[in-house]
C-alpha positions as CSV (number, residue, x, y, z in Angstrom):
1,M,0.0,0.0,0.0
2,R,1.4,3.4,-0.9
3,L,1.8,6.2,1.6
4,G,-0.9,8.3,0.0
5,E,-3.4,5.5,0.1
6,S,-2.6,4.9,3.8
7,I,-3.1,8.6,4.6
8,T,-6.4,8.6,2.7
9,I,-7.7,5.5,4.5
10,A,-6.6,6.8,7.8
11,F,-8.4,10.1,7.2
12,L,-11.6,8.4,6.1
13,G,-11.4,6.3,9.3
14,L,-11.1,9.5,11.4
15,A,-13.9,11.1,9.5
16,L,-16.1,8.2,10.2
17,A,-15.1,8.1,13.8
18,S,-15.9,11.8,14.2
19,C,-19.4,11.2,12.9
20,G,-20.3,9.4,16.1
21,E,-22.9,6.7,15.6
22,I,-23.8,6.3,12.0
23,S,-27.5,5.8,11.4
24,R,-29.3,4.9,8.2
25,R,-32.9,5.7,7.5
26,M,-35.2,2.8,8.0
27,P,-38.0,2.2,5.4
28,G,-41.0,4.3,6.5
29,A,-39.0,6.5,8.8
30,P,-39.5,10.3,8.5
31,A,-37.2,12.2,6.3
32,G,-34.3,14.0,8.0
33,P,-32.0,16.8,7.0
34,N,-29.6,14.5,5.2
35,D,-32.2,12.8,3.1
36,S,-32.3,13.5,-0.6
37,T,-35.1,15.6,-1.9
38,G,-35.0,13.7,-5.2
39,T,-34.1,16.9,-7.0
40,T,-31.2,15.2,-8.8
41,E,-30.8,11.7,-9.9
42,A,-27.3,11.5,-8.4
43,A,-28.6,12.5,-4.9
44,S,-31.6,10.2,-5.0
45,T,-30.1,7.0,-6.5
46,A,-26.6,6.6,-5.1
47,P,-26.6,3.7,-2.7
48,V,-25.1,3.8,0.7
49,P,-21.5,2.4,0.8
50,V,-21.0,-1.2,2.0
51,A,-20.2,-1.5,5.7
52,D,-16.6,-2.6,5.1
53,A,-15.8,0.2,2.7
54,A,-12.2,1.4,3.2
55,T,-11.1,3.4,0.1
56,P,-12.5,6.5,-1.6
57,E,-13.5,4.4,-4.5
58,Q,-15.6,2.1,-2.2
59,F,-17.2,5.0,-0.4
60,D,-18.1,6.8,-3.7
61,T,-21.1,4.8,-4.9
62,T,-22.0,7.3,-7.7
63,T,-21.7,6.2,-11.3
64,A,-19.5,7.7,-14.0
65,E,-22.7,9.1,-15.6
66,Q,-23.8,10.7,-12.3
67,R,-20.3,12.3,-11.9
68,A,-20.4,13.6,-15.4
69,A,-23.9,15.1,-14.9
70,A,-22.8,16.7,-11.7
71,A,-19.8,18.2,-13.4
72,A,-21.8,19.7,-16.3
73,A,-22.5,23.4,-16.4
74,P,-25.9,24.4,-14.9
75,V,-28.5,25.5,-17.3
76,I,-30.3,27.8,-14.9
77,S,-29.3,31.2,-13.6
78,E,-27.5,31.2,-10.3
79,M,-26.4,33.5,-7.5
80,R,-23.0,33.6,-5.9
81,L,-23.5,33.0,-2.1
82,G,-19.8,33.4,-1.1
83,T,-16.7,31.5,-0.4
84,T,-16.1,28.9,2.2
85,I,-13.4,26.6,3.5
86,A,-14.5,23.0,2.8
87,S,-13.8,19.7,4.5
88,L,-14.8,16.1,3.7
89,G,-18.3,15.4,5.0
90,D,-19.7,12.0,6.1
91,P,-18.3,9.6,3.4
92,T,-21.2,7.1,4.1
93,D,-23.8,9.8,3.0
94,P,-24.1,9.1,-0.8
95,G,-24.7,11.6,-3.6
96,F,-23.6,15.1,-4.3
97,W,-24.3,17.5,-1.5
98,A,-22.7,20.2,0.7
99,E,-23.7,21.2,4.3
100,T,-23.1,25.0,4.6
101,A,-24.1,27.9,6.7
102,L,-24.6,29.9,3.5
103,V,-28.1,28.5,3.0
104,D,-31.0,28.2,5.5
105,K,-33.0,25.6,3.5
106,V,-32.2,22.8,1.0
107,V,-31.6,24.2,-2.5
108,M,-29.8,23.1,-5.5
109,G,-26.5,24.8,-6.2
110,R,-22.9,24.5,-7.4
111,L,-19.5,24.5,-5.8
112,E,-16.5,25.8,-7.7
113,Y,-12.9,25.0,-6.9
114,P,-10.9,27.8,-8.5
115,T,-7.5,26.1,-7.8
116,E,-8.4,23.3,-10.3
117,G,-10.9,25.2,-12.4
118,T,-13.6,22.6,-11.6
119,S,-17.2,22.8,-10.4
120,V,-19.9,20.4,-9.4
121,Q,-23.7,20.7,-9.0
122,V,-24.8,19.7,-5.5
123,E,-27.7,19.8,-3.1
124,L,-26.9,22.6,-0.7
125,R,-28.1,21.7,2.8
126,P,-28.1,24.1,5.8
127,S,-25.5,23.2,8.4
128,G,-27.0,25.2,11.2
129,G,-23.5,26.7,11.8
130,A,-22.6,30.4,12.0
131,P,-21.5,32.2,8.9
132,G,-17.8,31.4,8.3
133,S,-18.1,28.0,10.0
134,G,-17.0,26.2,6.9
135,T,-18.7,23.6,4.7
136,R,-18.8,19.8,4.7
137,V,-18.8,18.3,1.2
138,S,-19.7,14.8,0.1
139,L,-17.0,12.5,-1.1
140,P,-18.3,12.2,-4.7
141,A,-18.5,16.0,-4.9
142,M,-14.9,16.4,-3.6
143,R,-13.7,13.9,-6.2
144,V,-15.4,15.7,-9.1
145,L,-13.9,18.9,-7.9
146,K,-10.5,17.2,-7.8
147,A,-10.0,18.6,-4.3
148,P,-7.6,16.8,-1.9
149,L,-9.6,14.8,0.5
150,T,-7.3,15.6,3.4
151,A,-7.0,19.3,2.8
152,L,-9.2,22.3,3.5
153,P,-9.8,23.8,0.0
154,E,-11.5,27.2,-0.5
155,L,-14.6,26.8,-2.6
156,T,-17.1,29.3,-4.1
157,V,-20.7,28.5,-3.5
158,F,-23.6,29.3,-5.9
159,S,-27.3,28.7,-5.5
160,G,-29.6,28.3,-8.5
């Protein structure tokens, strides 16, 4: 195993440990703040990773088609909400999403990573934090952005 893979696996393990008890929605349970609204196919159809997932590829259950659709330029007008420092969110929560204090309700939006010149369409979820508290981003979204999983990249957030 290469050093980079070891670091990534260790980071994902720490991310999972920091999540506390991981719960999955049971059939018939009420929807919670991390449930998909069905507004994008990627958010609504990506399965939960297998219990013994250990690599970014195993945690990222989106398809190549879903990643390509998320990376496509939006076809609607959008509004720049601001910049934020991002970190990897719960890797067991599938789909393309970002939890941020820049929104107060679930809306569709886009993250832009100027360092790489990449962007990804995501479901923006309110984090409940204070402005400037940072943003947690899904593993598939971080991968489409080509953002380092163990870094704290600065992203621009748009709603639309």
